[in-house]
C-alpha atoms as one frame of an Amber mdcrd trajectory, in Angstrom:
protein
 135.384  89.849  99.353 136.446  86.175  99.628 134.234  83.682  97.802 132.802
  80.600  99.450 134.444  77.278  98.618 131.626  76.131  96.272 131.879  79.412
  94.391 135.666  79.148  93.995 135.412  75.585  92.761 132.761  76.455  90.212
 134.746  79.406  88.891 137.848  77.280  88.524 135.891  74.728  86.522 136.626
  74.747  82.764 132.859  74.693  82.139 132.260  78.016  83.921 131.660  80.862
  81.461 131.922  84.605  82.176 128.172  85.043  82.381 128.155  88.699  83.414
 130.116  89.751  80.321 128.040  87.736  77.859 126.534  90.233  75.380 123.378
  88.147  74.982 122.656  87.835  78.730 120.192  90.710  79.029 118.548  90.282
  75.593 117.763  86.680  76.500 116.080  87.815  79.738 114.126  90.798  78.373
 111.032  88.822  77.204 110.722  87.289  80.687 111.434  90.467  82.671 109.081
  92.587  80.564 106.210  90.427  81.821 107.380  89.812  85.390 108.697  93.220
  86.463 105.449  95.213  85.892 103.595  92.828  88.215 105.855  93.638  91.172
 104.687  96.090  93.828 108.033  97.921  93.721 107.724  98.687  89.997 107.072
 102.420  89.674 106.117 102.617  85.989 102.581 101.249  86.224 100.368 101.813
  83.213 103.131 102.137  80.590 104.524  99.378  78.410 108.096  98.221  78.982
 109.909  98.432  75.638 113.270  97.161  76.836 116.005  97.195  79.474 119.530
  98.557  79.629 122.026  96.561  81.683 123.933  98.784  84.119 125.806  96.038
  85.989 125.681  92.316  86.699 127.248  90.219  89.461 127.167  86.470  89.958
 126.864  85.941  93.692 126.765  82.214  92.928 127.711  80.819  89.489 124.663
  80.425  87.287 126.029  78.141  84.557 127.707  75.366  86.533 126.673  71.732
  86.514 124.627  69.896  89.133 121.658  71.012  91.170 123.218  73.979  92.970
 121.239  77.161  92.289 122.940  80.255  90.923 122.324  83.793  92.134 122.517
  86.750  89.775 122.272  90.403  90.851 121.393  92.890  88.114 121.009  96.651
  87.946 118.876  97.540  84.940 117.209 100.627  83.537 113.654 100.102  82.319
 112.696 101.692  79.012 108.990 102.447  78.730 106.563 103.953  76.266 105.463
 107.532  76.861 107.357 110.307  78.689 110.172 108.934  80.883 109.716 109.234
  84.632 113.322 110.305  84.921 114.075 112.640  82.032 117.737 112.953  83.020
 118.402 109.209  82.913 115.806 107.971  80.432 113.997 105.681  82.850 113.885
 104.147  86.310 116.656 101.887  87.572 115.894  98.625  89.376 117.798  96.040
  91.360 116.891  92.452  90.439 117.967  89.315  92.317 117.445  86.247  90.170
 117.836  82.610  91.050 118.975  80.272  88.272 118.372  76.515  88.433 118.407
  73.649  85.902 115.281  72.152  87.489 113.985  74.012  90.565 112.118  72.006
  93.206 108.297  72.197  93.238 108.188  74.547  96.233 109.800  77.256  94.074
 107.052  77.099  91.432 105.442  80.405  92.611 108.811  82.125  92.189 109.392
  81.096  88.570 109.888  83.916  86.054 110.563  81.709  83.029 113.146  79.883
  80.914 115.258  81.944  78.506 115.039  80.796  74.908 118.653  81.682  74.215
 121.748  83.237  75.705 124.019  81.869  78.429 121.078  80.770  80.621 119.246
  78.872  77.883 117.510  75.787  79.221 117.633  76.954  82.833 114.823  78.317
  84.972 115.069  81.885  86.191 113.120  82.759  89.326 112.710  85.330  92.092
 115.689  84.630  94.354 114.022  86.178  97.399 111.524  83.319  97.518 114.396
  80.843  97.890 115.484  80.708 101.538 118.797  79.133 100.559 119.720  82.083
  98.328 118.483  84.562 100.930 120.876  82.908 103.368 123.731  83.448 100.929
 123.094  87.221 100.989 123.654  87.200 104.753 126.901  85.262 104.331 128.098
  87.874 101.850 127.331  90.661 104.324 129.297  88.916 107.078 132.622  89.415
 105.283 133.425  92.907 103.951 134.981  93.270 100.523 134.267  93.504  96.829
 132.602  90.975  94.549 132.120  91.958  90.919 130.176  95.214  90.705 129.284
  95.105  94.419 131.029  96.151  97.617 130.034  94.786 101.046 130.523  96.583
 104.386 130.041  95.636 108.033 130.160  97.919 111.061 133.207  97.177 113.253
 132.428  95.094 116.304 129.051  93.855 115.059 128.585  90.093 115.422 126.578
  88.549 112.573 126.210  84.810 113.211 126.453  82.392 110.305 123.594  80.136
 109.278 120.645  82.168 110.556 117.421  80.910 108.927 116.008  83.317 106.345
 112.395  84.253 105.662 111.216  86.971 103.282 108.550  89.394 104.466 105.540
  88.878 102.227 103.641  92.119 102.920 103.234  94.621 100.107 105.979  97.235
 100.107 108.064  99.347  97.761 111.237  97.380  98.612 111.974  93.797  99.670
 112.932  92.603 103.156 114.348  89.374 104.598 114.368  88.453 108.300 117.241
  86.298 109.573 116.338  84.253 112.619 115.125  86.759 115.176 118.282  88.848
 114.926 118.472  90.889 111.716 116.403  92.264 108.865 117.820  93.058 105.425
 116.132  95.714 103.307 116.888  95.432  99.592 116.186  98.606  97.655 114.398
  97.940  94.399 114.064 101.261  92.546 117.570 102.637  92.642 118.938 106.163
  92.362 122.659 106.947  92.389 123.976 108.018  95.785 123.691 107.109  99.458
 120.191 106.119 100.505 118.921 108.172 103.490 117.944 104.964 105.270 121.642
 104.129 105.592 122.897 107.697 105.893 120.595 108.785 108.737 120.675 105.550
 110.734 124.489 105.625 110.688 124.482 109.265 111.799 122.116 108.512 114.681
 124.186 105.503 115.757 126.773 107.935 117.091 124.291 109.835 119.293 122.562
 109.051 122.612 119.277 108.600 120.718 118.280 104.917 120.714 115.022 105.289
 118.803 116.463 104.098 115.461 118.104 100.668 114.893 121.754 101.122 113.902
 122.901  99.432 110.664 124.984  96.275 111.076 126.072  95.899 107.438 125.214
  97.094 103.958 126.180  96.669 100.329 126.495  99.141  97.502 127.733  99.608
  93.968 131.492  99.309  93.650 131.567 102.420  91.459 130.643 105.962  92.500
 128.457 108.661  90.962 129.515 112.131  89.894 129.645 113.281  93.531 131.931
 110.414  94.538 129.191 108.535  96.418 128.435 104.848  95.953 124.842 103.736
  95.396 123.233 101.960  98.363 121.606  98.643  97.418 120.758  97.013 100.759
 120.981  97.600 104.522 121.098  95.006 107.331 119.750  96.181 110.699 118.801
  94.559 114.019 115.371  92.931 113.979 113.277  94.282 116.852 111.865  90.965
 117.977 108.364  91.049 119.401 107.711  94.641 118.365 104.421  95.611 116.747
 104.085  98.267 114.085 102.097 101.363 114.916  99.675 100.894 112.032  98.458
  97.534 113.303  98.356  98.777 116.892  96.150 101.688 115.824  93.823  99.398
 113.870  93.607  97.042 116.854  92.633  99.950 119.096  89.990 101.100 116.625
  88.610  97.571 116.346  87.785  97.463 120.062  87.089 101.223 120.354  90.042
 101.692 122.675  91.750 104.940 123.545  95.118 105.493 121.814  96.136 108.838
 123.256  98.775 107.371 125.587 100.704 105.556 122.843 100.267 108.555 120.520
 101.721 110.932 123.100 104.704 108.603 123.631 105.178 108.402 119.857 105.269
 112.202 119.750 108.063 112.074 122.349 110.004 109.578 120.214 109.628 111.672
 117.068 110.903 114.803 118.808 113.900 112.901 120.220 114.882 111.720 116.746
 114.492 115.195 115.266 116.614 116.684 118.050 119.377 114.114 117.532 119.404
 114.682 113.771 119.657 118.449 114.280 122.576 118.014 116.670 124.452 115.617
 114.388 123.844 116.824 110.838 123.743 120.274 109.208 120.790 122.623 109.732
 119.726 125.850 108.046 117.121 128.613 108.110 114.440 128.817 105.432 113.771
 132.416 104.491 111.709 134.099 101.814 113.454 132.641  98.714 113.537 129.102
 100.119 109.921 129.180 101.305 108.822 130.546  97.939 110.646 127.709  96.170
 109.107 125.081  98.482 105.646 126.501  97.763 106.392 126.503  94.020 107.432
 122.830  94.121 104.216 121.989  95.948 102.202 123.803  93.265 104.015 121.889
  90.528 103.291 118.565  92.231  99.643 119.554  92.579  99.421 120.456  88.892
 101.115 117.234  87.783  98.915 115.089  90.029  95.742 116.815  88.832  96.728
 115.950  85.257  97.431 112.327  86.190  94.374 111.894  88.455  91.524 113.963
  86.977  89.313 113.557  90.067  91.663 116.011  91.793  91.229 118.747  89.160
  88.119 120.472  90.641  89.996 121.092  93.925  93.226 122.392  92.436  92.625
 126.138  92.807  91.443 125.931  96.405  94.268 123.612  97.430  96.751 126.058
  95.967  95.801 128.669  98.563  97.679 126.622 101.181 100.861 127.022  99.162
 100.187 130.741  98.658  99.974 131.111 102.436 103.300 129.313 102.848 104.993
 131.684 100.433 103.441 134.627 102.279 105.195 133.544 105.493 108.514 134.350
 103.845 107.271 137.667 102.492 106.299 138.617 106.054 109.926 138.227 107.088
 109.509 135.038 109.076 111.895 132.092 108.777 111.840 128.445 109.804 114.541
 126.020 110.848 115.239 123.134 108.469 117.197 119.922 109.007 117.315 116.264
 108.004 114.052 114.523 108.805 112.462 111.113 108.344 110.668 112.206 105.174
 107.944 109.533 105.049 106.762 109.249 108.622 103.577 107.310 109.263 102.354
 104.649 111.663 103.704 101.851 109.473 107.207 103.268 109.951 107.078 102.901
 113.730 107.540  99.927 116.058 106.494  99.595 119.686 108.432  97.200 121.917
 106.814  93.996 123.140 106.417  95.413 126.641 104.711  98.503 125.215 107.303
 100.799 126.711 109.330 102.097 123.767 108.669 103.410 120.283 111.269 103.127
 117.512 111.288 104.807 114.092 112.368 102.841 111.004 112.672 103.171 107.205
 114.332 106.545 106.745 114.565 106.406 102.950 111.800 109.015 102.468 108.903
 108.867 100.020 110.027 106.416  97.324 108.300 108.338  94.523 110.350 111.480
  95.138 113.871 111.952  93.697 116.736 111.027  96.010 118.145 114.566  95.999
 114.818 115.876  97.257 114.619 113.240  99.979 118.047 114.341 101.262 117.161
 118.047 101.462 116.998 119.945 104.736 113.329 120.406 105.580 111.139 121.698
 108.420 110.354 119.050 111.032 106.706 119.996 110.687 106.656 117.941 107.501
 107.113 114.717 109.507 104.516 115.852 112.037 101.929 116.619 109.350 102.598
 113.236 107.722 101.988 111.403 111.004  98.749 113.288 111.503  97.658 112.139
 108.046  98.451 108.593 109.148  96.080 108.820 112.110  93.418 109.906 109.631
  94.229 106.887 107.451  93.803 104.571 110.417  90.474 106.120 111.432  89.117
 105.737 107.890  90.600 102.283 107.237  89.815 100.458 110.476  86.680  98.543
 111.366  84.916 101.747 112.378  85.513 103.036 108.865  85.262 106.759 109.499
  82.150 106.783 111.700  81.819 109.660 114.198  83.512 107.718 116.977  86.515
 106.920 114.752  86.831 110.548 113.670  86.766 111.668 117.304  89.402 109.000
 118.046  91.563 110.605 115.358  91.084 114.105 116.829  92.097 113.021 120.313
  94.971 110.875 119.098  96.403 113.614 116.895  96.195 116.109 119.725  98.026
 113.690 122.047 100.781 113.134 119.476 101.307 116.891 119.070 101.328 117.346
 122.835 103.974 114.660 123.284 106.058 116.125 120.473 106.057 119.589 122.081
 106.760 118.190 125.560 109.920 116.466 124.286 111.342 119.660 122.859 109.834
 119.677 119.391 108.150 122.680 117.827 104.544 123.047 118.945 102.733 122.143
 115.693  99.995 124.665 116.445 102.547 127.492 116.302 103.069 126.902 112.568
  99.555 126.730 111.026 100.652 127.846 107.552 103.378 125.222 107.370 101.135
 122.524 108.811  98.359 123.172 106.299 100.775 123.373 103.352 102.566 120.159
 104.263  99.365 118.292 104.996  97.960 119.395 101.651 101.142 118.375  99.853
 101.075 114.996 101.610  97.429 114.417 100.674  98.248 115.225  97.045 101.109
 112.711  97.160  98.727 110.114  98.626  96.217 110.702  95.833  98.839 109.953
  93.192 100.196 106.957  95.095  96.785 105.371  95.627  95.649 106.030  92.068
  98.727 104.228  90.759  99.032 101.383  93.235  95.802 100.888  95.230  92.765
 102.516  93.586  90.455 101.087  96.262  92.220 103.346  98.802  91.751 106.567
  96.816  88.738 107.575  98.894  90.940 108.091 101.976  93.150 110.931 100.698
  90.293 112.338  98.603  88.279 112.871 101.797  91.158 114.993 103.122  91.408
 116.803  99.775  87.732 117.788  99.934  88.084 119.078 103.476  91.302 121.004
 102.795  89.819 122.571  99.674  86.518 123.444 101.378  87.551 125.128 104.580
  91.317 124.989 105.098  91.061 123.780 108.693  94.303 123.070 110.561  96.341
 120.085 109.494  95.190 116.688 110.656  91.520 117.641 111.125  89.614 114.556
 109.986  87.247 114.650 107.040  83.590 114.319 107.761  81.500 111.159 107.452
  79.893 110.010 104.263  82.958 109.067 102.203  83.063 106.410  99.550  83.444
 102.777 100.753  86.524 102.248 102.883  89.385  99.957 101.848  90.439  96.781
 103.565  92.518  97.528 106.682  94.929  94.644 106.143  97.428  96.537 104.000
  99.672  99.242 105.454  99.542 102.953 104.905 101.798 104.057 101.997
């Protein structure tokens, strides 16, 4: 990819050093990163000490050792080494994408972004900071995406015929999330993946596949960037995706909370959201491979669910008393295969909840976003063919989250709101050609249970004050095994603040 004029000039300067090949680059940054990285929401290794980092690749998007007051921009892929058992036994630790600004003397407005000043190495005497809090450096990322090509360890792509204007103002999205996002003007949004696994991210893979179908429920990617090298399968690793910004849209989570705050009915929007979900599932099934899950596959799915339950019960002891009863849902799933029944499987969203939906400003159209799947699960698992009922069960859990997190806080009216809203969503899903969720009770209960177990682990690690929400579902599922999405009864522990989104 062609460099900008300032970049070319700096690289032709005799003072410019090959920063990315300097052997002391990463060692000089480790003391700073070991403190800063664990404080970030996207860091997955909470609770274990970082003992070091391994540098996987480094790219100077802007020179970091030139003279003057121009900031540098450094992109790193690193592997975190931590005490205790590695989260990824095959690779020895999680991989992360870091975007670091480098400045001799950053202006005061960047003080909250400062990571520190290396005591040695090629960046000695300079300030290193979070580049995504610098609008100027965020703007440079958009300029890089405008022109396809390779730069260092990175390769940039743009969809043919897509117009990406130059100079759009940049603003990072400050809400808590497992990745980082930047909005450009009112036109585009760039998602930067933070915890990286080798291969194509489903968020890029599925949105590109749907772009070639009549389904208009998912914003098509405009550009993306990836590693310039490929993994064992020949696939490059996705690092960021630029998509249209749906100006004026409101996310479903906030819309649901707003309805709960004024005790308003939400069955109409929920039914329309069910329609949208079914349309996306249908388009994915028509575009990408499908299969049938029979006895061996259903048994393996049930076994994986049992293993996740066992691992979560060890990590979150409050779940332990419910483990045996919860396991009966997975036994019932395995029994479906032994009875000779089978279920269709295909590519799905994989992490569907109200926070992954947007409703247009005129209230007339729902869109689905963020197709990367549950970030805590391995990439290979997120790309598996799965029953669509998994997405449906996850959305039903999200209605339960809203009812327990909103101003009503799980009172009888809020729980009835959840019942009616869930029923409307299922009705809309079936009307638009999706499987009637009530025709698959064993799958619905198993997938809701598995989702609640995932939520328990997520909340225990990231937001302990939210743990009461999935634990209420755990108690209900373990006690009576009612159909998926049935809300837990009143009397839970204090509810969390509704300002943060569902995981």
